[in-house]
C-alpha angles and dihedrals in degrees: 000000000000127000094198097227131130091231092058093051091046096050100040103041096250136143110273091223104049104010089220110087123068118253097205123041094234124052096219127066089210098060123108094257096042093143099053111114132187112249090221132015111271090219109042104008098244110167110246091186103057094169140345111283094015094135097051089093091055085077087077091054089049090050090052092051092050090047092052091047093051095047094044095048091045095053092044099045104032103028104032104027096031095231114171113258093236091055090045091054093047089055095041096061096055091044091053091050092048094048095048097093092043092050091044091057094041092051093052093047090048093049094052091043089059090063102035120067120214115255108257117250111243109212118195114252112239 
């Protein structure tokens, strides 16, 4: 049941090549070992560690995710719901802390998906 898209692999913790094998060892971003990755895809063998320091640039993806989160929550809470700025900031800090493991994993999967193309689907000719 793979859709062979980069978005699918990014959102569902799957290999960007085959969309079958898991990218991270644990399913949840909120487990004790949220940062442990497979070195290779358990299904197709795709290398998840192309070179030393490859994932340093995923920090920029993480930065973009946090920026989008902050802007989105600001406009919804302060502009649309008229929440006081002090209350918004008191809620923002815990939300950023709670989202850190999720955004860490999402940024790494996004970064690798930019460089690994999905395997094409071969449909039988009728």
